[in-house]
BAMARZA-321620 format. One record per residue (C-alpha): x, y, z. Coordinates in nm, 2 decimals, padded with zeros to 4 digits. Layout:
<nodes>
<node xx="X" yy="Y" zz="Z"/>
...
</nodes>
This chain:
<nodes>
<node xx="07.85" yy="04.74" zz="02.79"/>
<node xx="07.65" yy="04.45" zz="02.65"/>
<node xx="07.78" yy="04.11" zz="02.59"/>
<node xx="08.00" yy="04.07" zz="02.28"/>
<node xx="07.82" yy="03.91" zz="01.99"/>
<node xx="08.02" yy="03.58" zz="01.96"/>
<node xx="07.91" yy="03.53" zz="01.60"/>
<node xx="08.04" yy="03.87" zz="01.50"/>
<node xx="08.36" yy="03.81" zz="01.69"/>
<node xx="08.40" yy="03.48" zz="01.51"/>
<node xx="08.37" yy="03.65" zz="01.18"/>
<node xx="08.65" yy="03.89" zz="01.30"/>
<node xx="08.87" yy="03.58" zz="01.36"/>
<node xx="08.83" yy="03.51" zz="01.73"/>
<node xx="08.66" yy="03.19" zz="01.85"/>
<node xx="08.54" yy="03.22" zz="02.21"/>
<node xx="08.42" yy="02.86" zz="02.21"/>
<node xx="08.78" yy="02.75" zz="02.12"/>
<node xx="08.91" yy="02.96" zz="02.40"/>
<node xx="08.67" yy="02.79" zz="02.65"/>
<node xx="08.76" yy="02.44" zz="02.52"/>
<node xx="09.13" yy="02.52" zz="02.55"/>
<node xx="09.08" yy="02.62" zz="02.91"/>
<node xx="08.90" yy="02.29" zz="02.98"/>
<node xx="09.19" yy="02.10" zz="02.83"/>
<node xx="09.47" yy="02.26" zz="03.02"/>
<node xx="09.32" yy="02.31" zz="03.36"/>
<node xx="09.41" yy="01.97" zz="03.50"/>
<node xx="09.77" yy="01.99" zz="03.36"/>
<node xx="09.82" yy="02.33" zz="03.52"/>
<node xx="09.68" yy="02.22" zz="03.86"/>
<node xx="09.91" yy="01.92" zz="03.86"/>
<node xx="10.21" yy="02.16" zz="03.90"/>
<node xx="10.09" yy="02.34" zz="04.21"/>
<node xx="10.33" yy="02.34" zz="04.50"/>
<node xx="10.25" yy="02.43" zz="04.86"/>
<node xx="10.33" yy="02.80" zz="04.79"/>
<node xx="10.04" yy="02.84" zz="04.55"/>
<node xx="09.76" yy="03.05" zz="04.71"/>
<node xx="09.57" yy="03.14" zz="04.39"/>
<node xx="09.64" yy="02.99" zz="04.05"/>
<node xx="09.46" yy="02.95" zz="03.72"/>
<node xx="09.14" yy="03.14" zz="03.69"/>
<node xx="09.24" yy="03.43" zz="03.91"/>
<node xx="09.33" yy="03.76" zz="03.75"/>
<node xx="09.67" yy="03.72" zz="03.91"/>
<node xx="09.84" yy="03.43" zz="04.07"/>
<node xx="09.94" yy="03.44" zz="04.44"/>
<node xx="10.25" yy="03.26" zz="04.57"/>
<node xx="10.39" yy="03.25" zz="04.92"/>
<node xx="10.77" yy="03.26" zz="04.96"/>
<node xx="10.92" yy="02.95" zz="05.13"/>
<node xx="10.93" yy="02.98" zz="05.51"/>
<node xx="11.26" yy="02.99" zz="05.69"/>
<node xx="11.46" yy="03.19" zz="05.44"/>
<node xx="11.68" yy="03.46" zz="05.60"/>
<node xx="11.72" yy="03.71" zz="05.31"/>
<node xx="11.54" yy="03.58" zz="05.01"/>
<node xx="11.62" yy="03.74" zz="04.67"/>
<node xx="11.39" yy="03.69" zz="04.38"/>
<node xx="11.54" yy="03.61" zz="04.04"/>
<node xx="11.32" yy="03.66" zz="03.73"/>
<node xx="11.35" yy="03.61" zz="03.36"/>
<node xx="11.13" yy="03.62" zz="03.05"/>
<node xx="11.21" yy="03.44" zz="02.73"/>
<node xx="11.07" yy="03.25" zz="02.43"/>
<node xx="11.17" yy="02.97" zz="02.20"/>
<node xx="11.23" yy="03.19" zz="01.89"/>
<node xx="11.16" yy="03.05" zz="01.54"/>
<node xx="11.20" yy="02.69" zz="01.66"/>
<node xx="10.82" yy="02.71" zz="01.66"/>
<node xx="10.82" yy="02.73" zz="01.28"/>
<node xx="10.99" yy="02.39" zz="01.26"/>
<node xx="10.78" yy="02.25" zz="01.53"/>
<node xx="10.46" yy="02.35" zz="01.34"/>
<node xx="10.59" yy="02.17" zz="01.03"/>
<node xx="10.63" yy="01.85" zz="01.22"/>
<node xx="10.35" yy="01.90" zz="01.47"/>
<node xx="10.19" yy="01.57" zz="01.38"/>
<node xx="10.49" yy="01.38" zz="01.50"/>
<node xx="10.46" yy="01.24" zz="01.85"/>
<node xx="10.59" yy="01.47" zz="02.12"/>
<node xx="10.69" yy="01.76" zz="01.90"/>
<node xx="10.46" yy="02.03" zz="02.05"/>
<node xx="10.50" yy="01.90" zz="02.40"/>
<node xx="10.88" yy="01.93" zz="02.34"/>
<node xx="10.85" yy="02.29" zz="02.25"/>
<node xx="10.66" yy="02.35" zz="02.58"/>
<node xx="10.94" yy="02.18" zz="02.77"/>
<node xx="11.20" yy="02.38" zz="02.58"/>
<node xx="11.05" yy="02.70" zz="02.70"/>
<node xx="11.05" yy="02.61" zz="03.07"/>
<node xx="11.39" yy="02.46" zz="03.06"/>
<node xx="11.54" yy="02.76" zz="02.89"/>
<node xx="11.40" yy="02.99" zz="03.16"/>
<node xx="11.50" yy="02.75" zz="03.45"/>
<node xx="11.86" yy="02.77" zz="03.32"/>
<node xx="11.85" yy="03.15" zz="03.31"/>
<node xx="11.77" yy="03.19" zz="03.68"/>
<node xx="11.99" yy="02.90" zz="03.77"/>
<node xx="12.29" yy="03.10" zz="03.66"/>
<node xx="12.24" yy="03.32" zz="03.97"/>
<node xx="12.20" yy="03.01" zz="04.19"/>
<node xx="11.82" yy="03.05" zz="04.21"/>
<node xx="11.57" yy="02.77" zz="04.27"/>
<node xx="11.25" yy="02.80" zz="04.05"/>
<node xx="10.93" yy="02.90" zz="04.23"/>
<node xx="10.67" yy="02.96" zz="03.96"/>
<node xx="10.62" yy="03.00" zz="03.59"/>
<node xx="10.38" yy="03.20" zz="03.36"/>
<node xx="10.33" yy="03.10" zz="03.00"/>
<node xx="10.20" yy="03.30" zz="02.69"/>
<node xx="10.07" yy="03.13" zz="02.38"/>
<node xx="09.97" yy="03.34" zz="02.08"/>
<node xx="09.85" yy="03.24" zz="01.74"/>
<node xx="09.65" yy="03.36" zz="01.43"/>
<node xx="09.38" yy="03.10" zz="01.51"/>
<node xx="09.33" yy="02.91" zz="01.83"/>
<node xx="09.36" yy="02.54" zz="01.80"/>
<node xx="09.27" yy="02.39" zz="02.14"/>
<node xx="09.44" yy="02.05" zz="02.09"/>
<node xx="09.77" yy="02.22" zz="01.98"/>
<node xx="09.76" yy="02.46" zz="02.28"/>
<node xx="09.68" yy="02.17" zz="02.51"/>
<node xx="09.99" yy="01.98" zz="02.38"/>
<node xx="10.21" yy="02.29" zz="02.44"/>
<node xx="10.08" yy="02.33" zz="02.79"/>
<node xx="10.13" yy="01.96" zz="02.86"/>
<node xx="10.49" yy="02.01" zz="02.78"/>
<node xx="10.52" yy="02.32" zz="02.99"/>
<node xx="10.35" yy="02.15" zz="03.29"/>
<node xx="10.57" yy="01.84" zz="03.27"/>
<node xx="10.89" yy="02.05" zz="03.27"/>
<node xx="10.75" yy="02.26" zz="03.56"/>
<node xx="10.68" yy="01.94" zz="03.76"/>
<node xx="11.03" yy="01.82" zz="03.70"/>
<node xx="11.17" yy="02.15" zz="03.82"/>
<node xx="10.95" yy="02.14" zz="04.13"/>
<node xx="10.78" yy="02.47" zz="04.04"/>
<node xx="10.42" yy="02.58" zz="03.99"/>
<node xx="10.27" yy="02.68" zz="03.66"/>
<node xx="10.09" yy="02.97" zz="03.83"/>
<node xx="09.90" yy="03.11" zz="03.53"/>
<node xx="09.94" yy="03.25" zz="03.18"/>
<node xx="09.76" yy="03.38" zz="02.87"/>
<node xx="09.63" yy="03.23" zz="02.55"/>
<node xx="09.58" yy="03.49" zz="02.28"/>
<node xx="09.41" yy="03.46" zz="01.94"/>
<node xx="09.54" yy="03.74" zz="01.72"/>
<node xx="09.43" yy="03.73" zz="01.36"/>
<node xx="09.61" yy="03.99" zz="01.15"/>
<node xx="09.92" yy="03.98" zz="01.37"/>
<node xx="10.04" yy="03.62" zz="01.32"/>
<node xx="10.07" yy="03.44" zz="00.99"/>
<node xx="09.82" yy="03.17" zz="00.92"/>
<node xx="09.91" yy="02.85" zz="01.11"/>
<node xx="10.19" yy="03.00" zz="01.31"/>
<node xx="10.22" yy="03.05" zz="01.68"/>
<node xx="10.45" yy="03.20" zz="01.94"/>
<node xx="10.54" yy="03.08" zz="02.29"/>
<node xx="10.70" yy="03.27" zz="02.57"/>
<node xx="10.72" yy="03.25" zz="02.94"/>
<node xx="10.83" yy="03.42" zz="03.26"/>
<node xx="11.00" yy="03.25" zz="03.55"/>
<node xx="11.05" yy="03.36" zz="03.91"/>
<node xx="11.30" yy="03.18" zz="04.14"/>
<node xx="11.45" yy="03.25" zz="04.48"/>
<node xx="11.80" yy="03.24" zz="04.63"/>
<node xx="11.94" yy="03.34" zz="04.97"/>
<node xx="12.13" yy="03.67" zz="04.94"/>
<node xx="12.46" yy="03.52" zz="05.06"/>
<node xx="12.43" yy="03.24" zz="04.81"/>
<node xx="12.38" yy="03.45" zz="04.49"/>
<node xx="12.63" yy="03.34" zz="04.23"/>
<node xx="12.77" yy="03.66" zz="04.08"/>
<node xx="13.11" yy="03.57" zz="03.94"/>
<node xx="13.29" yy="03.81" zz="04.18"/>
<node xx="13.53" yy="03.54" zz="04.31"/>
<node xx="13.65" yy="03.42" zz="03.97"/>
<node xx="14.03" yy="03.45" zz="03.92"/>
<node xx="14.27" yy="03.35" zz="03.64"/>
<node xx="14.35" yy="02.98" zz="03.67"/>
<node xx="14.00" yy="02.87" zz="03.76"/>
<node xx="13.87" yy="02.57" zz="03.58"/>
<node xx="13.58" yy="02.60" zz="03.32"/>
<node xx="13.34" yy="02.30" zz="03.32"/>
<node xx="13.10" yy="02.24" zz="03.03"/>
<node xx="12.77" yy="02.05" zz="03.02"/>
<node xx="12.66" yy="01.92" zz="02.68"/>
<node xx="12.36" yy="02.08" zz="02.51"/>
<node xx="12.27" yy="01.79" zz="02.28"/>
<node xx="12.17" yy="02.03" zz="02.00"/>
<node xx="12.07" yy="02.39" zz="01.92"/>
<node xx="11.86" yy="02.43" zz="02.23"/>
<node xx="11.63" yy="02.73" zz="02.13"/>
<node xx="11.87" yy="02.96" zz="01.94"/>
<node xx="11.99" yy="03.01" zz="01.59"/>
<node xx="11.69" yy="02.85" zz="01.41"/>
<node xx="11.65" yy="03.13" zz="01.15"/>
<node xx="12.00" yy="03.05" zz="01.02"/>
<node xx="11.96" yy="02.67" zz="01.07"/>
<node xx="11.63" yy="02.66" zz="00.87"/>
<node xx="11.78" yy="02.87" zz="00.59"/>
<node xx="12.09" yy="02.65" zz="00.57"/>
<node xx="11.90" yy="02.32" zz="00.58"/>
<node xx="11.60" yy="02.40" zz="00.37"/>
<node xx="11.52" yy="02.10" zz="00.16"/>
<node xx="11.74" yy="01.87" zz="00.37"/>
<node xx="11.53" yy="01.84" zz="00.69"/>
<node xx="11.42" yy="01.48" zz="00.61"/>
<node xx="11.78" yy="01.36" zz="00.55"/>
<node xx="11.94" yy="01.14" zz="00.81"/>
<node xx="12.26" yy="01.23" zz="01.00"/>
<node xx="12.55" yy="00.98" zz="01.03"/>
<node xx="12.42" yy="00.87" zz="01.37"/>
<node xx="12.08" yy="00.78" zz="01.21"/>
<node xx="11.89" yy="01.08" zz="01.35"/>
<node xx="11.66" yy="01.27" zz="01.10"/>
<node xx="11.79" yy="01.62" zz="01.06"/>
<node xx="11.46" yy="01.77" zz="01.17"/>
<node xx="11.46" yy="01.56" zz="01.48"/>
<node xx="11.82" yy="01.67" zz="01.57"/>
<node xx="11.71" yy="02.03" zz="01.53"/>
<node xx="11.41" yy="01.98" zz="01.76"/>
<node xx="11.62" yy="01.81" zz="02.03"/>
<node xx="11.51" yy="01.93" zz="02.37"/>
<node xx="11.66" yy="02.23" zz="02.54"/>
<node xx="11.80" yy="02.06" zz="02.84"/>
<node xx="11.74" yy="02.17" zz="03.20"/>
<node xx="12.07" yy="02.19" zz="03.38"/>
<node xx="11.91" yy="02.21" zz="03.72"/>
<node xx="11.96" yy="01.84" zz="03.81"/>
<node xx="12.33" yy="01.86" zz="03.72"/>
<node xx="12.41" yy="02.19" zz="03.88"/>
<node xx="12.20" yy="02.16" zz="04.20"/>
<node xx="12.47" yy="01.93" zz="04.37"/>
<node xx="12.74" yy="02.18" zz="04.28"/>
<node xx="12.55" yy="02.47" zz="04.44"/>
<node xx="12.49" yy="02.26" zz="04.75"/>
<node xx="12.86" yy="02.20" zz="04.77"/>
<node xx="12.94" yy="02.57" zz="04.74"/>
<node xx="13.20" yy="02.50" zz="04.47"/>
<node xx="13.05" yy="02.73" zz="04.20"/>
<node xx="13.21" yy="03.07" zz="04.13"/>
<node xx="13.02" yy="03.16" zz="03.81"/>
<node xx="12.79" yy="03.01" zz="03.55"/>
<node xx="12.67" yy="03.09" zz="03.20"/>
<node xx="12.37" yy="02.96" zz="03.00"/>
<node xx="12.48" yy="02.94" zz="02.64"/>
<node xx="12.20" yy="03.09" zz="02.44"/>
<node xx="12.18" yy="03.35" zz="02.16"/>
<node xx="12.53" yy="03.48" zz="02.09"/>
<node xx="12.69" yy="03.14" zz="02.15"/>
<node xx="13.00" yy="03.10" zz="02.37"/>
<node xx="13.16" yy="03.44" zz="02.29"/>
<node xx="12.84" yy="03.62" zz="02.37"/>
<node xx="12.74" yy="03.45" zz="02.69"/>
<node xx="13.04" yy="03.33" zz="02.89"/>
<node xx="13.19" yy="03.68" zz="02.95"/>
<node xx="12.86" yy="03.80" zz="03.10"/>
<node xx="12.93" yy="03.60" zz="03.41"/>
<node xx="13.29" yy="03.70" zz="03.46"/>
<node xx="13.44" yy="04.00" zz="03.65"/>
<node xx="13.64" yy="04.27" zz="03.46"/>
<node xx="13.99" yy="04.17" zz="03.36"/>
<node xx="13.91" yy="03.80" zz="03.31"/>
<node xx="13.82" yy="03.59" zz="03.01"/>
<node xx="13.83" yy="03.22" zz="02.92"/>
<node xx="14.04" yy="03.00" zz="02.70"/>
<node xx="13.84" yy="02.70" zz="02.57"/>
<node xx="14.01" yy="02.40" zz="02.42"/>
<node xx="13.87" yy="02.28" zz="02.09"/>
<node xx="13.81" yy="01.91" zz="02.10"/>
<node xx="13.75" yy="01.91" zz="02.48"/>
<node xx="13.38" yy="01.85" zz="02.41"/>
<node xx="13.17" yy="01.68" zz="02.14"/>
<node xx="13.01" yy="01.90" zz="01.87"/>
<node xx="12.69" yy="01.73" zz="01.76"/>
<node xx="12.69" yy="01.65" zz="01.38"/>
<node xx="12.40" yy="01.88" zz="01.31"/>
<node xx="12.63" yy="02.17" zz="01.35"/>
<node xx="12.87" yy="02.04" zz="01.09"/>
<node xx="12.58" yy="02.00" zz="00.85"/>
<node xx="12.46" yy="02.36" zz="00.91"/>
<node xx="12.81" yy="02.49" zz="00.85"/>
<node xx="12.87" yy="02.30" zz="00.53"/>
<node xx="12.53" yy="02.33" zz="00.38"/>
<node xx="12.48" yy="02.69" zz="00.46"/>
<node xx="12.84" yy="02.80" zz="00.38"/>
<node xx="12.87" yy="02.95" zz="00.74"/>
<node xx="13.22" yy="03.04" zz="00.86"/>
<node xx="13.34" yy="02.86" zz="01.17"/>
<node xx="13.37" yy="03.18" zz="01.36"/>
<node xx="13.01" yy="03.27" zz="01.29"/>
<node xx="12.90" yy="02.93" zz="01.40"/>
<node xx="13.04" yy="03.00" zz="01.74"/>
<node xx="12.88" yy="03.34" zz="01.74"/>
<node xx="12.54" yy="03.20" zz="01.67"/>
<node xx="12.52" yy="02.85" zz="01.82"/>
<node xx="12.62" yy="02.68" zz="02.14"/>
<node xx="12.83" yy="02.43" zz="01.94"/>
<node xx="12.75" yy="02.15" zz="02.19"/>
<node xx="12.81" yy="02.33" zz="02.52"/>
<node xx="12.48" yy="02.43" zz="02.68"/>
<node xx="12.60" yy="02.55" zz="03.02"/>
<node xx="12.93" yy="02.65" zz="03.16"/>
<node xx="13.04" yy="02.64" zz="03.53"/>
<node xx="13.35" yy="02.80" zz="03.68"/>
<node xx="13.51" yy="02.64" zz="03.98"/>
<node xx="13.85" yy="02.67" zz="04.15"/>
<node xx="14.11" yy="02.45" zz="03.97"/>
<node xx="14.16" yy="02.25" zz="04.29"/>
<node xx="13.78" yy="02.18" zz="04.30"/>
<node xx="13.75" yy="02.06" zz="03.95"/>
<node xx="13.78" yy="01.68" zz="04.03"/>
<node xx="13.51" yy="01.71" zz="04.30"/>
<node xx="13.29" yy="01.91" zz="04.07"/>
<node xx="13.31" yy="01.66" zz="03.79"/>
<node xx="13.21" yy="01.38" zz="04.02"/>
<node xx="12.90" yy="01.58" zz="04.14"/>
<node xx="12.78" yy="01.67" zz="03.79"/>
<node xx="12.77" yy="01.36" zz="03.56"/>
<node xx="12.83" yy="01.44" zz="03.20"/>
<node xx="13.04" yy="01.75" zz="03.27"/>
<node xx="13.40" yy="01.79" zz="03.16"/>
<node xx="13.68" yy="02.04" zz="03.19"/>
<node xx="13.67" yy="02.25" zz="02.87"/>
<node xx="13.91" yy="02.53" zz="02.95"/>
<node xx="14.03" yy="02.78" zz="03.21"/>
<node xx="13.99" yy="03.14" zz="03.32"/>
<node xx="14.27" yy="03.37" zz="03.19"/>
<node xx="14.36" yy="03.73" zz="03.24"/>
<node xx="14.21" yy="03.95" zz="02.97"/>
<node xx="13.86" yy="03.95" zz="02.83"/>
<node xx="13.63" yy="03.75" zz="02.60"/>
<node xx="13.65" yy="03.39" zz="02.48"/>
<node xx="13.96" yy="03.25" zz="02.32"/>
<node xx="13.92" yy="02.92" zz="02.13"/>
<node xx="14.25" yy="02.74" zz="02.14"/>
</nodes>
């Protein structure tokens, strides 16, 4: 086949020059994340990564996710410093937390950016955020894809998704099988919505995004608060072998996520008031007329990550994970009870 006519392709909505410029802008950021395991990275048809030496029975943990409609809000405030970079960090941190639940250490990441029209500077900002979060997690941004898809996405909008691969020794996998009633439930604060519930939040707060919360934070800024990586807080707990189970509180809130990590016949009782609920959640509830029960079904309500340890180990665990607090206990039964 002959070479594609770039002018005709441009009239169809795809700009090959923009694609080339985007690649130029992101190459250095991607290369800055490479770890010793990277054998082939950006530019190859598929990345190559060598597993760490010395592992006895390595188990790979993988997850794919996105940032949902948080991108719509980010696009609206894209001119504000750090907003697009923040969305890139959100994506990586979300995925890091998902494999962390099984006790895995991140190895490498692949990102996917799609839009109606390719804007090289915007894509470069997203990838800068992805790369910075990858560096902090000690993992390589091994490759990815940038897609220009006119007719699929609405004008001006974009989507961002990613895939993570981590590794854990087989006998160190955290699977929740040792959890028993009486175990302590520790919570780590989210600081905000993370990357879930934005369709409801945007509807509830339409017209109020530029208001200021009681703590002085603009509503839009509180909504775009970074999805935290819980790797730094949880890593010392894993090293101490104190962890019995973990849950990343994403879509479905506490009732939809905590039980996923528990064995049959167990549930948790969480104590209201044991953690701080950020004020943006109160505003969503009141402005949107959302029932409290639905708020807990949709949002994390201030708890971004949950760790289960033996009751006798709770004090030691709290000392190893700054910012954590005891928020409840494991009980016989099923599901999540809010006391």
